[in-house]
C-alpha positions as CSV (number, residue, x, y, z in Angstrom):
1,X,19.7,227.5,14.0
2,X,23.2,226.0,14.4
3,X,25.4,226.1,11.3
4,X,26.1,222.5,12.0
5,X,22.5,221.5,12.1
6,X,21.3,222.6,8.6
7,X,22.0,220.8,5.4
8,X,24.6,222.5,3.2
9,X,23.0,224.1,0.2
10,X,25.1,223.9,-2.9
11,X,25.5,227.1,-4.8
12,X,24.2,225.3,-7.9
13,X,20.8,225.1,-6.3
14,X,20.5,228.9,-6.2
15,X,21.9,229.2,-9.7
16,X,19.1,226.9,-10.9
17,X,16.4,229.0,-9.5
18,X,15.4,231.9,-11.8
19,X,14.2,234.0,-8.9
20,X,17.6,234.1,-7.0
21,X,17.6,237.9,-7.5
22,X,17.0,240.6,-9.9
23,X,20.6,241.9,-10.1
24,X,23.3,241.0,-12.5
25,X,24.2,237.5,-11.7
26,X,28.0,237.4,-11.3
27,X,27.6,234.4,-9.0
28,X,31.1,233.3,-9.8
29,X,34.6,234.4,-9.0
30,X,35.2,237.8,-10.7
31,X,37.4,237.7,-13.8
32,X,38.7,241.3,-13.5
33,X,41.9,241.6,-11.5
34,X,41.5,242.4,-7.8
35,X,43.4,245.3,-6.2
36,X,46.2,244.0,-4.1
37,X,45.9,244.2,-0.3
38,X,48.4,246.8,0.8
39,X,51.4,245.8,2.9
40,X,50.6,246.2,6.6
41,X,52.6,247.9,9.2
42,X,50.8,248.2,12.6
43,X,50.7,251.7,14.1
44,X,52.8,252.5,17.1
45,X,49.8,253.3,19.2
46,X,48.4,250.4,21.2
47,X,45.0,248.8,21.0
48,X,44.0,248.7,24.6
49,X,40.3,248.0,24.9
50,X,37.9,245.6,23.0
51,X,34.5,246.9,24.3
52,X,32.0,244.9,22.2
53,X,31.6,242.2,19.6
54,X,33.2,243.5,16.4
55,X,35.3,246.1,18.3
56,X,33.0,249.0,17.3
57,X,29.3,249.7,16.7
58,X,29.9,249.2,12.9
59,X,31.2,245.6,13.7
60,X,34.4,246.1,11.6
61,X,36.4,243.5,13.6
62,X,39.5,245.4,12.4
63,X,42.1,247.8,13.8
64,X,45.5,249.0,12.5
65,X,46.7,249.8,16.0
66,X,49.4,247.7,17.5
67,X,48.4,244.7,19.6
68,X,51.9,243.8,20.8
69,X,51.6,240.6,18.8
70,X,53.7,240.2,15.6
71,X,54.6,237.6,13.1
72,X,57.9,237.1,15.1
73,X,56.3,236.4,18.5
74,X,52.8,235.0,17.7
75,X,54.0,231.4,17.7
76,X,55.6,231.8,21.1
77,X,52.7,233.3,23.2
78,X,52.2,232.1,26.7
79,X,49.0,230.1,27.1
80,X,46.7,229.9,30.1
81,X,43.5,227.8,29.9
82,X,40.7,229.0,32.2
83,X,38.0,226.6,33.4
84,X,34.6,228.3,33.3
85,X,31.2,227.5,35.0
86,X,29.6,227.2,31.5
87,X,30.1,227.4,27.8
88,X,30.9,230.8,26.3
89,X,29.4,230.3,22.8
90,X,29.9,233.9,21.9
91,X,32.8,236.4,22.0
92,X,34.6,238.0,25.0
93,X,35.2,241.7,25.6
94,X,38.2,243.3,27.2
95,X,39.1,246.4,29.3
96,X,42.7,247.6,30.0
97,X,43.7,248.5,33.6
98,X,40.3,249.2,35.0
99,X,39.0,249.2,38.6
100,X,37.9,245.7,39.1
101,X,37.5,243.7,42.4
102,X,39.3,246.2,44.5
103,X,42.4,246.7,42.2
104,X,43.6,247.7,38.8
105,X,43.2,244.8,36.4
106,X,43.1,244.2,32.7
107,X,40.0,242.1,32.5
108,X,38.2,239.8,30.1
109,X,34.4,239.8,30.4
110,X,32.4,236.7,29.2
111,X,28.8,235.5,29.4
112,X,28.1,231.8,29.5
113,X,25.2,230.2,27.6
114,X,23.2,230.1,30.8
115,X,23.8,233.7,31.7
116,X,26.6,233.8,34.2
117,X,28.9,236.8,33.5
118,X,32.5,236.7,34.7
119,X,35.4,239.1,34.9
120,X,38.7,237.3,34.5
121,X,42.2,238.7,35.0
122,X,43.8,238.7,31.6
123,X,47.3,238.1,33.0
124,X,46.8,235.0,35.2
125,X,43.3,233.8,34.3
126,X,41.9,234.3,37.9
127,X,38.2,234.9,38.1
128,X,37.7,238.4,39.7
129,X,33.9,238.2,40.1
130,X,30.9,236.2,38.9
131,X,27.4,237.4,38.3
132,X,24.6,234.8,38.4
133,X,21.2,236.0,37.2
134,X,18.2,235.4,39.5
135,X,16.4,232.2,38.4
136,X,19.6,230.6,37.0
137,X,18.8,227.1,38.3
138,X,15.5,227.1,36.4
139,X,17.1,226.9,33.0
140,X,20.7,225.7,33.6
141,X,21.3,222.5,31.7
142,X,18.3,223.1,29.4
143,X,17.9,224.2,25.8
144,X,17.0,227.7,27.0
145,X,20.4,229.5,26.3
146,X,21.9,232.7,25.1
147,X,24.7,233.4,22.6
148,X,24.8,237.1,23.3
149,X,28.2,238.7,23.7
150,X,28.4,241.3,26.5
151,X,29.2,245.0,26.1
152,X,31.4,247.4,28.1
153,X,29.9,250.9,28.6
154,X,32.0,253.7,27.0
155,X,32.7,255.1,30.5
156,X,34.4,251.8,31.4
157,X,32.3,251.6,34.6
158,X,29.5,249.1,33.6
159,X,29.0,245.9,31.7
160,X,25.8,245.0,29.9
161,X,25.0,241.3,29.6
162,X,22.1,239.0,28.7
163,X,20.5,236.0,30.4
164,X,18.3,233.3,28.9
165,X,15.2,234.6,30.7
166,X,15.1,237.5,28.2
167,X,16.7,240.1,30.5
168,X,19.5,242.6,30.0
169,X,21.6,243.3,33.0
170,X,23.7,246.4,33.8
171,X,26.5,245.3,36.1
172,X,29.2,247.3,37.9
173,X,32.5,246.6,36.3
174,X,34.2,247.0,39.7
175,X,32.1,244.5,41.6
176,X,29.8,242.6,39.2
177,X,26.7,243.7,41.1
178,X,23.5,244.7,39.3
179,X,22.8,248.4,39.0
180,X,19.5,249.7,40.6
181,X,16.7,249.8,38.0
182,X,17.9,246.8,36.1
183,X,17.5,244.2,34.7
184,X,15.3,245.0,31.7
185,X,13.1,242.4,30.0
186,X,13.0,242.5,26.2
187,X,10.6,239.6,25.6
188,X,7.3,238.5,26.9
189,X,8.2,234.8,26.2
190,X,11.8,233.9,26.8
191,X,11.1,230.2,26.2
192,X,10.4,231.0,22.5
193,X,12.3,234.3,21.9
194,X,16.1,233.8,22.3
195,X,18.8,236.4,23.0
196,X,21.4,235.3,20.5
197,X,22.9,238.4,18.8
198,X,25.6,240.5,20.4
199,X,24.6,243.7,22.2
200,X,25.4,246.9,20.5
201,X,25.5,250.6,21.6
202,X,24.6,253.8,20.0
203,X,24.9,257.0,22.0
204,X,22.5,256.9,24.9
205,X,21.1,253.4,24.0
206,X,21.9,249.8,24.2
207,X,20.5,247.8,21.3
208,X,19.2,244.3,21.9
209,X,17.8,241.8,19.3
210,X,15.7,238.7,19.7
211,X,15.5,235.5,17.7
212,X,14.2,232.0,18.1
213,X,15.6,228.7,19.4
214,X,17.1,225.8,17.4
215,X,14.1,224.2,15.7
216,X,12.2,227.5,15.1
217,X,9.4,226.6,17.4
218,X,6.6,229.2,17.1
219,X,5.5,231.7,18.3
220,X,8.2,234.2,18.2
221,X,9.1,237.5,16.4
222,X,12.5,239.0,15.8
223,X,12.5,242.5,17.3
224,X,15.1,245.2,18.1
225,X,14.9,247.1,21.4
226,X,16.6,250.4,22.3
227,X,17.2,250.7,26.0
228,X,18.3,254.0,27.6
229,X,21.6,253.3,29.3
230,X,21.1,255.8,32.1
231,X,17.6,254.6,33.3
232,X,16.9,251.2,31.8
233,X,13.8,252.6,30.1
234,X,12.7,250.8,26.9
235,X,12.9,253.8,24.5
236,X,11.7,252.2,21.3
237,X,10.9,248.8,19.7
238,X,10.8,247.6,16.1
239,X,9.1,244.3,15.5
240,X,10.1,242.6,12.2
241,X,6.6,241.0,12.1
242,X,3.5,243.0,13.1
243,X,5.8,246.0,12.6
244,X,2.9,248.4,13.1
245,X,3.0,247.6,16.8
246,X,5.7,249.7,18.5
247,X,6.1,247.8,21.8
248,X,7.4,244.4,23.0
249,X,4.5,242.2,22.2
250,X,3.3,238.8,23.4
251,X,4.5,236.6,20.6
252,X,1.2,234.7,20.3
253,X,-0.7,238.0,19.8
254,X,0.8,238.5,16.3
255,X,-0.6,236.5,13.5
256,X,2.9,235.9,12.0
257,X,5.9,234.1,13.5
258,X,9.6,233.8,13.1
259,X,11.7,236.5,11.2
260,X,14.5,236.1,13.8
261,X,17.4,238.6,14.2
262,X,19.8,235.6,14.7
263,X,23.1,236.8,13.4
264,X,26.2,237.1,15.6
265,X,26.4,240.9,14.8
266,X,22.7,241.7,15.4
267,X,22.2,245.4,14.9
268,X,24.9,247.2,13.0
269,X,25.2,251.0,13.6
270,X,26.0,253.1,10.5
271,X,28.7,255.7,10.8
272,X,27.3,258.9,12.3
273,X,25.0,257.0,14.7
274,X,21.7,258.0,13.1
275,X,20.8,254.8,11.5
276,X,21.0,251.1,12.1
277,X,20.9,248.0,9.9
278,X,19.4,244.6,10.8
279,X,18.8,241.4,8.9
280,X,16.1,238.8,9.4
281,X,15.6,235.1,9.0
282,X,12.7,233.2,7.6
283,X,9.2,234.6,8.0
284,X,6.4,236.1,5.9
285,X,7.0,239.3,3.9
286,X,4.7,242.0,2.6
287,X,7.1,245.0,2.7
288,X,4.9,247.0,5.1
289,X,4.3,245.1,8.3
290,X,6.1,241.8,7.8
291,X,9.8,241.7,6.9
292,X,11.0,238.1,6.8
293,X,14.3,237.4,5.0
294,X,15.2,241.1,4.7
295,X,17.8,243.8,5.4
296,X,16.1,246.7,7.1
297,X,17.5,250.2,7.8
298,X,16.0,251.9,10.8
299,X,16.4,255.4,12.2
300,X,17.8,255.9,15.6
301,X,16.7,256.2,18.3
302,X,13.0,255.8,17.2
303,X,13.7,252.6,15.3
304,X,11.4,253.7,12.4
305,X,11.9,251.8,9.1
306,X,13.5,253.9,6.3
307,X,14.1,251.3,3.6
308,X,14.7,247.6,3.1
309,X,16.0,244.9,0.8
310,X,14.3,241.6,0.3
311,X,15.6,239.0,-2.3
312,X,13.4,238.2,-5.3
313,X,13.3,234.6,-4.1
314,X,12.1,235.4,-0.6
315,X,9.2,232.9,-0.7
316,X,11.6,230.1,-1.6
317,X,14.1,231.1,1.1
318,X,11.2,231.1,3.6
319,X,9.8,227.7,2.5
320,X,13.3,226.0,2.5
321,X,14.5,227.4,5.8
322,X,17.3,229.3,4.1
323,X,17.6,232.3,6.3
324,X,18.9,235.4,4.6
325,X,19.8,236.9,8.0
326,X,22.0,234.1,9.4
327,X,24.8,236.8,9.1
328,X,24.4,240.5,9.8
329,X,24.7,243.3,7.3
330,X,28.3,244.3,6.6
331,X,29.3,247.9,6.1
332,X,31.8,247.9,3.2
333,X,32.2,251.6,2.6
334,X,31.9,253.3,-0.8
335,X,28.1,253.3,-0.2
336,X,27.9,249.5,-0.2
337,X,26.5,246.9,2.2
338,X,26.9,243.1,2.0
339,X,24.5,240.4,3.2
340,X,25.0,236.7,3.0
341,X,23.0,233.9,4.5
342,X,22.2,230.2,4.2
343,X,21.8,230.1,0.4
344,X,25.6,230.5,-0.2
345,X,25.2,233.8,-2.0
346,X,26.9,237.1,-1.0
347,X,24.8,240.0,-2.1
348,X,26.2,243.5,-2.4
349,X,23.6,246.3,-1.9
350,X,23.6,250.0,-2.4
351,X,23.3,251.7,1.1
352,X,21.5,254.7,-0.5
353,X,18.8,252.5,-2.1
354,X,18.9,249.0,-0.6
355,X,16.3,247.7,-3.0
356,X,17.8,249.4,-6.0
357,X,14.9,252.0,-6.3
358,X,14.3,255.4,-5.0
359,X,10.8,254.7,-3.8
360,X,10.4,254.4,0.0
361,X,8.8,251.5,1.9
362,X,6.8,249.4,0.8
363,X,9.7,247.9,-1.0
364,X,10.2,245.9,-4.1
365,X,11.8,242.5,-4.2
366,X,15.4,242.3,-5.4
367,X,17.8,245.1,-6.2
368,X,21.3,243.9,-5.3
369,X,24.1,245.4,-7.4
370,X,26.4,242.3,-7.2
371,X,26.1,238.6,-6.3
372,X,29.1,236.3,-5.5
373,X,29.4,232.8,-4.2
374,X,30.2,232.3,-0.6
375,X,33.8,231.0,-0.4
376,X,33.7,227.2,0.1
377,X,29.9,227.2,-0.4
378,X,27.6,226.3,2.5
379,X,26.0,228.8,4.8
380,X,27.3,231.9,6.5
381,X,26.8,232.5,10.3
382,X,29.8,234.6,10.9
383,X,30.6,238.3,10.8
384,X,33.1,239.3,8.1
385,X,35.9,241.8,9.0
386,X,36.2,245.0,7.0
387,X,39.6,246.7,7.1
388,X,40.3,250.1,5.5
389,X,44.0,250.9,5.1
390,X,46.1,253.0,2.7
391,X,43.1,253.9,0.7
392,X,42.0,250.3,0.2
393,X,39.1,248.3,1.7
394,X,39.5,244.6,2.3
395,X,36.8,242.2,3.5
396,X,37.8,238.9,5.2
397,X,35.3,236.1,5.4
398,X,35.4,233.0,7.6
399,X,32.9,230.4,6.4
400,X,32.0,226.7,6.9
401,X,34.4,225.5,4.2
402,X,36.9,228.4,3.5
403,X,38.5,231.6,4.5
404,X,38.9,234.3,1.9
405,X,39.8,237.9,1.3
406,X,38.2,240.4,-1.1
407,X,39.0,244.0,-2.1
408,X,36.3,246.6,-2.8
409,X,36.9,248.6,-6.0
410,X,34.4,250.9,-7.7
411,X,31.7,249.5,-5.4
412,X,32.3,245.9,-6.3
413,X,34.0,243.0,-4.5
414,X,36.8,241.1,-6.1
415,X,38.4,237.9,-4.7
416,X,42.1,238.2,-3.8
417,X,42.8,234.8,-2.1
418,X,40.9,231.8,-0.7
419,X,41.9,228.7,1.2
420,X,40.0,225.6,2.4
421,X,40.2,226.3,6.2
422,X,36.9,226.9,7.9
423,X,36.5,229.8,10.3
424,X,34.3,231.9,12.6
425,X,34.3,235.7,12.6
426,X,37.8,236.9,11.5
427,X,39.8,239.4,13.4
428,X,42.2,241.8,11.6
429,X,44.4,243.4,14.2
430,X,47.9,244.8,14.4
431,X,48.8,243.7,10.9
432,X,47.7,240.0,11.3
433,X,44.5,238.1,10.5
434,X,43.2,235.7,13.2
435,X,40.5,233.1,12.4
436,X,39.2,230.4,14.8
437,X,38.6,226.9,13.4
438,X,35.4,225.7,15.1
439,X,35.7,222.2,13.6
440,X,39.2,221.1,14.8
441,X,39.9,223.9,17.3
442,X,42.7,226.5,17.4
443,X,43.3,229.8,15.7
444,X,44.9,230.3,12.3
445,X,47.1,233.4,12.1
446,X,47.6,234.6,8.5
447,X,49.4,237.2,6.6
448,X,46.4,239.3,5.4
449,X,47.7,240.2,2.0
450,X,48.4,236.6,0.9
451,X,46.5,234.2,3.2
452,X,49.8,232.5,4.1
453,X,49.5,230.9,7.5
454,X,52.1,232.1,10.1
455,X,51.0,229.9,13.0
456,X,48.1,228.0,14.4
457,X,47.5,228.6,18.1
458,X,46.2,225.4,19.8
459,X,42.7,225.0,21.2
460,X,39.5,223.0,21.4
461,X,36.6,222.9,18.9
462,X,33.6,225.3,19.2
463,X,30.6,226.7,17.5
464,X,29.9,230.5,17.2
465,X,32.8,231.5,19.4
466,X,35.3,234.0,17.9
467,X,38.5,235.5,19.3
468,X,39.5,239.0,20.2
469,X,43.1,240.3,19.8
470,X,44.0,243.2,22.1
471,X,46.7,244.6,24.4
472,X,49.2,241.7,24.0
473,X,46.5,239.0,24.2
474,X,44.6,236.6,22.0
475,X,41.5,235.5,23.8
476,X,39.3,232.6,22.6
477,X,36.3,230.9,24.3
478,X,35.5,227.3,23.2
479,X,32.7,224.8,23.1
480,X,29.1,224.6,21.8
481,X,26.1,225.8,23.7
482,X,23.9,223.2,22.1
483,X,25.8,220.6,24.2
484,X,24.0,222.1,27.2
485,X,27.1,221.8,29.3
486,X,27.6,223.6,32.7
487,X,31.4,223.8,32.1
488,X,33.6,225.4,29.5
489,X,37.1,226.8,28.8
490,X,38.7,230.0,27.8
491,X,42.2,230.2,26.2
492,X,44.4,233.3,27.0
493,X,47.5,233.7,24.8
494,X,49.7,236.5,26.0
495,X,53.1,238.1,25.2
496,X,53.9,238.3,29.0
């Protein structure tokens, strides 16, 4: 499912297919003027922790708090490159001045593609502890990998991490040792069901999603699992195929296969913590028990389906391997959600009625309220950043062939600026926009209101990796898990 392993689908292909959606087809740059992105001044309070992919359970990837990094000092940061025992083809997390390895450390936590989780001192790059999952030698160097970003518990005492054998581990932040009662298995067949999406958290539960491996070898089903943080008990399961079954199932026991939850963001928790959104890849659809190529809203913590959106051309997406769910749902605000996948179309949905109708599941096909071309064309595998400031909402998108900014006005997106630089998931922090270039390496640093580059921090190429910017640091892992390497690097850029 690599974004580098699928042929690029020109937007014209979708435009030529009459079933591309039932909504108004503004699949072109909007002609109405976009609202200007407000001038940014970072707050005086400091952003100290980055506990999960996307910063928060809504996956906003945005903060107005100060990071200690400004347009004046960003080009002069001190760089430390850390050698790792594996590729971190995901994103790091960060905790400020916590009890780690017998002292007080600001620590970066990463998980390699073969499941080693490391705590690294953010000041000097020293490895503080390493956790190696049991059975590591059985899959190390193989195609059985994970791209799952770890998660720091809200109490700052534990780390949750994934391993390629389909297990979720709860580790002591202080020592890296596994907590009693863990790990928890979330698949009956880890050779077919991959842990790729980032972990998320909602109240008492860790949320874990499954997908399939590169090549889509059946049988597998995308499913979402809610695990009780306190006990490790599997509290609820939603299967995107054979959805009438409420437990982790043996993949071959379901008559349908695929429908992966493959996006970087995985499960996205709506504000208030009562509902969660997921998106799925290719698979059969019937709107009742099978939900291939769909956006699904589930209640928490029971993971019961409430409503769903499925494009009018779902059958074509499925047949052409054009996963809708290669990127996660994006909470835009103003009652709007965005979904974009491999067909090069960004669809804006109504959060109140995802399919445009008031009838509950079973759903109707189509129903988006706006469609726009993905900037630069191609496919979207990244998580856009959504920044709300001074009464305005801005979405930043990093794609295969472009980086762009849109404002949201009256429930519709309007393009503000676009360039031809590729990027993974953008980070809007402390008044600056950071976008990693997976093709040539390095991190572009932009002025968010114009897209003008301020600097490009050096680095090596990568894949699905994306940076975090927090507490005076820019932190970026590099490399591609599909290279099956047992080595990797992490760049630490710091003001100190």
